[in-house]
N, C-alpha and C positions, 0 to 999 in steps of 0.2 A: 583673352585678358589684354584688354585696350591700354595702351598707353597715350595718355591725352597731352595736347598742347598748353603750354602754360601760357595764361592769359596776359596779353601786351599791357595791361593796365596795371600790372605789377611790376613791369620791368626795371622801373627805378627802386624796388624796395628791397632793403636790406635788413636779414635778422641777425641776431648776435644772440649768443647764448650767454649763461652764466661761467663756462668755460671757453669762451672767446672764441668761439668756431663760427666763423663768418659764413653765412649762406646768402646766395641771391637766386632768383629764378632759374638762372643757368645753370646750377648746382643741383637742381632737383626735377623730378617729373611724375606725374601723377598716373598712376594705374587702377583703372578701373576693373573691379571682377578679375582679381588675381587667381593664377592658378594655385591648386592645392599645395604643391611643393611650397610656394611662395608664401600661403598661408601658414604652414607649418614652420617653416623657417622662422617667420614673424613672431609667430607664438610662443617658440623657444626661447628666443632672443628677449621678447619684452618682459620676459619674468612673472608671467601670469602664475599664480599659485594652482590655477585649476586648468592649465592650459588644453588639458584632454578634452574637459568639458565643454570649452569655449570651441575646439576647433570641430569636435562632433556637430556641434550646434550650425556653426558656418557652413557646414558640409550639408547638414539636414536642409538649410534655408534654401541653399543654393538648387538643391537637388528637387524641392517642392513648392517654393514660392516662385520659380521660373525667373521671367522678365521683370518681376515685381521685387525682386531683389537686389540690391547693388551694394557692393563692397569696395572702397577706396582705400587704396594706399598710397602716401607720399614718398616717395623713395630718392635717396642721392641717386644721382643720374648715373647709368651705366653700373648700377650696385644693386644687390637685393637687401640692403640695409634700409628699413621701414623707418621713417621719422615719425609720421603721425598715420594713423588709421581711424576710419569711420564707417558706418554701415547705414543703411536705407531700406526699408520695407514698405511698399506701397500697399495698404489693407483696401481692398474693395469691398464697399457696403451691400450688405444683402438684401438692404431696404432701398427701393427705389426713391425714396423722399428721403434718404440720408445721404450725407456725401462721404466719399473715401477719405483716407487720410494718410501722412506718412508718419511712420515711426522709426526716429533715428537712435543709433546707440554705438557703443564700444569708446567712441571719442577718446582716443588715446594718443598720448604725445611721448617720444622717447625724452627720458628725464633729461639727457645732457643738452637737450635743444629746448628747455622748458623755459618760457617767458619770451621766446623770439617771435611768436605769432605763428608757428607752422600749422598747428592743428587750427586756428582760426581763418589761417589762409587755405588750407583743406577744405574746411565746412563751405566757405565762400563760394569756393569754385564748384563744390556738389550743389548747394542751394541754388547757384546760377545754372548748371546743367541740369537738374532734375525740377526746376522749377519750383522749388519750394515755397515761394513767396505767392503763388497762384492756388495754394492748396493747403488746408490744415495741416500742419506739421509741427512736431514734438515729440514726446516720449518720456523716458524715465531719465533724468538727467542726475549725474553724481554731482555732489554740493561744490566740488571743486571747479567743476566746468560751467556752472549756472551762469556765468558772467559772459563766457564765450558762447554758448546759445542762446541768451539774450541779445548779444550783438547780431549775430550770424542769422538766427532763426527767429527773432523777436518773439521768443517763447516768454510771455508773460502772464498767460492764464495757468493758474496753479491748481492741482488737484492734490490725491493722497500723496502721503509720504510713505515710502517703504523702508523697511528694516529688516536685518538678516541677522541670524543666529546660527553658531557653528558649536557642533559637540562630537565627542566621540561616541561611536556607535555602541560602546558599552556604557554609556551613560542611559540609554534608552531602556525603558522598561515596558513589558505587556502586562496591563491590569486583567487583561482578559475579561471584561465588562460584556453581559449579555445586554444586546440591543434588538429585544423582540420585534419593533417595528421598522427595522432596516434590514434589507437583503443585499448582502454584498456579492456579486459577481464576477466572473471573467468579462474581458473587454466584448461588447457587441459592437460594431462599427457603426451601425447606423445611430444607435442611441448616444454613443460617444458625441458623434459630430452634432447631432442635434440639440445635446446639452450644452455643448461647447459653444454653440451658436446663440442659444437662449441667452448666454451670460456674454459672449464677444459677438456681435451679430455682424463680423466680417469674414471673407474669405478665407480660409486658412487650413480647409480640411485635410489636405494631402499633407501638410505640415504636422497637424496633431494627431493623425492616424500612424504616421511614422514615427512620431515621438514616442507615442504608447507603446512602440515596439523594442523600445530600448531601456526596459526596465521592469519593473511590478507594477501594472496597472490596472484599475479596478472600476466597477460601475456600481452606484447602488439605488434600490429601488424600495419606495414606500409600501406601506402594507396595502395600499391598492394597486399595486404593481406600475406604478409611475416612476419615471428616472428621477431621481433626487439629488444624485451627485455625482464625481468623477475625480479620481484620483491617482496619481502617479508618483513613484520612486524612481528615478533614474540612477542605474548603478555603472561605475566605470570600472576598467579593468584596475585602475589604481586602488580601488576598495573604497574612494570617496561615492558617495551618494548624495542626490540631492532631492527634496521634495517638491513638486511642483509640476504641472498645477493640480490645486486641490479646490474644486468648486463644489459646493452644497447648499440645499437649501436651509441648514441650520447646522449648529455645532455638534449635535449628536451623531448628525449623518457623516459629517467629515471625520469624527471620530470613530465611527465604525469603520468606515473605508480604512483609514491608517492602521488600524488596529489588526484588519485582515490582511491588508498589506505585510504589516511588521511579522505577522506570524511565517510569511512565505520568504523573506528575506534572508540571504545567507550570511547572517550573523557572525559567524565566525571569520568569515572572509573579508569583512567590511572593516572600516577604520573611521572615517568621517563622515557626518551626516550635516546638511546645510537646510535651514528653514527660513522661511521669509513669511512676513506679514505685513499688514498694513493698517494705516490709523483712521479707516473709513468706519470702522465699526468695531466692537471691543473683542468680540468672539474671535476676530482674526488674530489677536493677539494671545489670547488664553486657552484655545483649543488643544493645544499643544501638551498642556501643562501635565496630565495623567500620565503621560509616556516618558516624561523626564525625571531622572533620579536628583535633579538639583534644580535650583530656581533658574526659570526662563529669561534670559538677558537678551538684550536686543542692541543693535548697532546700526543708526540711520545708514540706509545706503541710497537712496535715492528719492527724488520729487518729480511727480508727473508734472510735465509743463507742456503747453502746446501754445501756438501762436495766434489761434483764433478762439477755439472753444475745445474743451473736453470731448473728445469723440462721443457722437450721441450713441445711446443704447448699452453702453458699458453698465454691467450689473454688480457693482462692489460689493453688494451685500452678500454677494455669493462666493466672493474672493477670499478663501481662508489662506491660499499660498498663491501667487500669481505664477504664470507660466515661465515668462523669463524677463526681467525688467529690461535687459539689452535690447530684446526684441518685440516687445508690446507694451501697451501700459495696465495691462492687467493681465 
């Protein structure tokens, strides 16, 4: 855990919140890659409804992405009170002809310091530290944070919009449809990594392998024995679960994967389930319909935005559910 010195070019800047809490650079410090104890404390005080999910994902990124993962906290000096937080992941291209990129996320600011430039200040320091202006940088930005991202990352290139839906698990139904041309099996690590890289041609193999150990994950094969899809439902001890990623060649394959997963989920022990989709193709929004007892309703979550280009090779045509919008643009 590294505590960074505050840049002197902000020495005269003042930050004032709506509660008249005056902060100066002397009052705060930046912590790069905090320990798990501080992360846990931050998630509890931040008021996230899915704090367990966020903690597990941050921990997984730290363990699997190594030096390509960076988490920054802006804290009150000599305190564990986090004022702002942001993360960055560098994804190395698997194609020598394509460039690597930075995926930014979290972009959180404590409510009582809203409007005083704290998050903007943190992101500016991160951008300088990580040389974000010399590489393609961006990710999935929440609508409320678009202006900050545009200011600090110059993220003006727009990609798909992601939506989120939340249901009670009891609202799910298994239609028990027959899918004769799709065979769904337990995870084969080689097939999992290769299919993931066909959709997301950047290095995250350790991350995706570990992620698929934290829930019910499946691989699909077509009638010729070729891999045609992959899907995961992550299950948390709270009883909440999340679909994603769900990558497939077509809607039928995605539905076959989820039906198989659904049949193995401990439904009686589960409470809520989250589903995400994107607007790049219609099947991403309607593939889940046969499994819902009610109308599928979506709320906008985030927009893919980058400072140069949407990363090359991302195959949105297969993204029925993205992996995690906080961590990657797909």
